[in-house]
C-alpha positions, 0 to 999 in steps of 0.5 A, spaced: 500 499 499 502 506 498 504 511 503 499 516 504 505 522 507 508 521 500 506 527 495 503 525 489 508 524 484 507 529 478 507 527 471 511 532 466 510 529 459 515 531 454 515 527 447 523 529 445 521 527 438 526 532 435 532 529 431 537 532 436 533 529 442 533 522 439 540 523 437 542 524 444 538 518 446 541 514 442 548 516 444 545 515 452 543 508 449 550 506 447 553 508 453 548 504 457 550 498 453 558 499 454 556 498 462 554 491 460 560 486 459 555 481 457 553 485 450 556 481 445 551 480 439 552 475 434 550 481 429 555 485 427 551 492 426 549 491 433 556 491 436 558 497 440 563 500 435 558 499 429 553 503 433 558 508 435 560 509 428 553 510 426 552 515 431 557 519 429 555 519 422 548 521 424 551 526 428 555 529 422 549 529 417 545 533 423 551 538 423 551 539 416 544 540 416 544 545 421 550 549 417 546 549 411 539 551 414 543 557 418 546 559 411 539 559 408 536 563 414 541 568 412 540 569 405 533 569 407 534 575 411 539 578 406 534 578 401 529 581 406 534 587 407 535 588 400 527 588 398 525 592 405 530 596 408 527 603 409 529 608 405 534 604 401 530 597 399 528 596 392 520 596 395 521 604 397 525 606 392 520 603 387 515 607 390 518 613 390 520 612 382 513 611 381 510 616 385 515 621 381 513 618 374 506 619 376 508 626 378 511 629 371 507 625 366 499 625 365 495 619 365 494 618 358 501 617 357 503 610 355 509 610 360 505 613 365 500 607 364 506 602 364 508 605 371 502 604 374 501 597 373 507 596 378 505 594 385 510 594 391 508 591 397 511 592 404 513 586 408 509 583 413 513 584 419 513 589 425 521 589 425 526 589 420 532 585 421 538 589 421 544 586 418 551 588 422 557 590 418 553 594 413 555 602 415 553 605 409 546 602 409 547 598 402 544 591 401 
């Protein structure tokens, strides 16, 4: 029978389904297998050196994936800066050029009609990511 003086145990659920968590759990499993001298499988792929090599291969692939993803995010930030930087981005300059052309040409002009077709939309975020190291504010 359970002791009534003990506090009830809280159940905290954490799925740990991310690849980093799965990789860490695999490493822990290999470490636990190393504690048992009786672990001598007949299949080579279940031996500790083979499992360790497989873990290392997965960790290397995971590191390369993270590196590639970081470069991808950096490229997106650079693109967003080039398009949406206040005053120097493509969108702001395009709007100013469109307003200027609309101001100097008459609505019947063919160039005026071509310019009015351009649409420059703003970026749907409250904050623009500033890129470090650009002292001249050019993308």
